[in-house]
Each structure stands twice: as structure tokens, then as C-alpha cells.
C-alpha positions in Angstrom: -7.8 6.2 12.8 -6.8 2.5 12.8 -9.8 1.9 10.5 -8.3 4.3 8.0 -5.0 2.4 8.2 -6.8 -0.9 7.6 -8.5 0.7 4.6 -5.1 1.5 3.2 -4.2 -2.1 3.6 -7.3 -2.9 1.6 -6.4 -0.4 -1.1 -2.9 -1.9 -1.2 -4.3 -5.4 -1.6 -6.6 -4.2 -4.4 -3.7 -2.4 -6.1 -1.6 -5.5 -6.0 -4.4 -7.6 -7.4 -4.9 -5.2 -10.2 -1.2 -5.1 -10.9 -0.9 -8.8 -11.1 -3.9 -9.0 -13.5 -2.4 -6.2 -15.6 1.1 -7.7 -16.0 -0.4 -11.0 -17.2 -2.0 -9.3 -20.2 0.3 -6.4 -21.0 3.0 -7.1 -23.5 6.3 -5.3 -23.6 9.4 -6.2 -25.6 7.6 -9.2 -27.0 6.5 -10.9 -23.8 4.1 -10.3 -20.9 5.3 -8.0 -18.2 4.7 -10.8 -15.8 7.7 -12.6 -17.3 10.1 -9.7 -16.6 12.2 -10.0 -13.4 11.7 -6.5 -12.2 7.9 -6.8 -12.3 8.1 -10.1 -10.3 10.4 -8.4 -7.8 7.9 -5.5 -7.4 5.1 -7.9 -6.8 7.1 -9.8 -4.2 8.2 -6.7 -2.4 4.6 -5.3 -2.4 3.3 -8.6 -0.9 5.9 -8.5 1.8 5.3 -4.8 2.6 1.5 -5.3 2.8 1.9 -8.2 5.2 4.4 -6.3 7.4 2.0 -3.4 7.7 -1.0 -5.6 8.3 0.7 -7.4 11.1 1.8 -4.2 12.7 -1.7 -2.7 12.5 -3.2 -5.9 14.0 -0.6 -5.9 16.8 -1.4 -2.2 17.6 -5.2 -2.9 17.5 -4.7 -5.9 19.8 -2.7 -3.8 22.3 -5.3 -1.0 22.1 -8.0 -3.6 23.0 -6.1 -5.3 25.7 -3.9 -2.7 27.5 -5.3 0.6 26.2 -4.2 3.3 23.9 -1.6 4.8 26.3 0.3 1.6 26.6 0.0 1.0 22.9 1.3 4.5 22.0 4.5 3.3 20.4 2.7 0.8 18.1 0.1 3.4 17.3 2.8 5.8 16.2 4.5 3.2 14.1 1.3 2.2 12.2 0.6 5.9 11.5 4.0 6.1 9.9 4.3 2.7 8.2 0.8 2.1 6.7 0.5 5.3 4.6 4.1 5.0 3.3 3.7 1.3 2.4 0.4 2.0 0.6 2.0 4.8 -1.4 4.8 2.5 -2.5 2.6 -0.5 -3.4 0.1 1.7 -5.2 2.8 3.5 -7.1 4.2 0.2 -8.3 0.8 -0.8 -9.5 0.4 2.6 -11.3 3.8 1.9 -13.0 2.6 -1.4 -14.3 -0.4 0.3 -15.8 1.4 3.2 -17.3 -0.7 6.2 -18.0 -3.9 4.1 -17.7 -3.1 3.8 -14.0 -3.8 7.5 -13.6 -7.1 7.4 -15.4 -10.6 7.1 -13.9 -10.8 3.6 -15.5 -8.9 2.2 -12.4 -9.0 3.2 -8.7 -5.3 3.5 -8.4 -4.9 7.3 -8.6 -7.7 7.7 -5.9 -6.0 5.2 -3.7 -2.7 7.0 -4.0 -4.2 10.4 -3.1 -5.9 8.8 -0.1 -2.6 7.3 1.1 -0.8 10.6 0.6 -3.5 12.5 2.5 -3.3 10.2 5.5 0.4 11.0 5.8 -0.8 14.6 6.7 -3.4 13.4 9.2 -1.2 13.7 12.3 1.0 16.4 10.9 3.2 16.2 7.8 6.1 13.8 7.9 9.6 14.1 6.5 9.7 11.0 4.3 12.9 11.2 2.1 
């Protein structure tokens, strides 16, 4: 299960990379999207969320290796909650930067989003608001 969560971190990294590349080339209102404040805020927020989730997953994995799964139960529960929700948020922001193209088969974003959503069901549905 932790490998699935690390895969989500990878999907999020790839989504952020694609988003950054897209906003450099996509023009809206006469200038690249990268020059618009809301896009830059989305990129910064995504970067911070990915790092937070990555560090929590690494902490949980370290505890699982050193003290066992039972002692790491709280961290394991947290990563199961945090990583899929983070991935959905980051991937959704990337899809927004692409517009309708983000949902096409030309990019992996829609597949990444579905995978992240599916993992929220893996241990029973959550009640994300």
C-alpha cells in the first residue's frame, strides 16, 4: 500500500511538471499563464503539498521498517488519508491549467486523477468535504 502512495507522489510530481510546462506556453488575456498570479500560487501550493505528503510517507515507511506496522499505525493511517487527497488536488490544478486538453488521452492527467480517486476507496470510502 505504501508503494501505491509513493506512486501517487510520482503522479503528482509529473502533473506539476506538465502544468509548469503548459503555463509557460499557453497564452490567456495576452500573456502566458505563468505570468498570472493565481497560476503561480497554484504551483507553489502544489509543490508544498507534494513535499508534505512525501515527508509523511517517508516517515511512515521509516517507522514501519524500524518499529513495525503496529507502532506506525497512526502514521500509516495519516498517509492513507493525506496522499490520495493531495494527489487529487495537485492533479486537478494541472488539469485546470490544461483546460479540456487535460482530460484528453494526449496527457496522463485524467488517468492520474482516476487512480488517486480510486485509492481514496481502497480502505473504505472517506468523507472528504
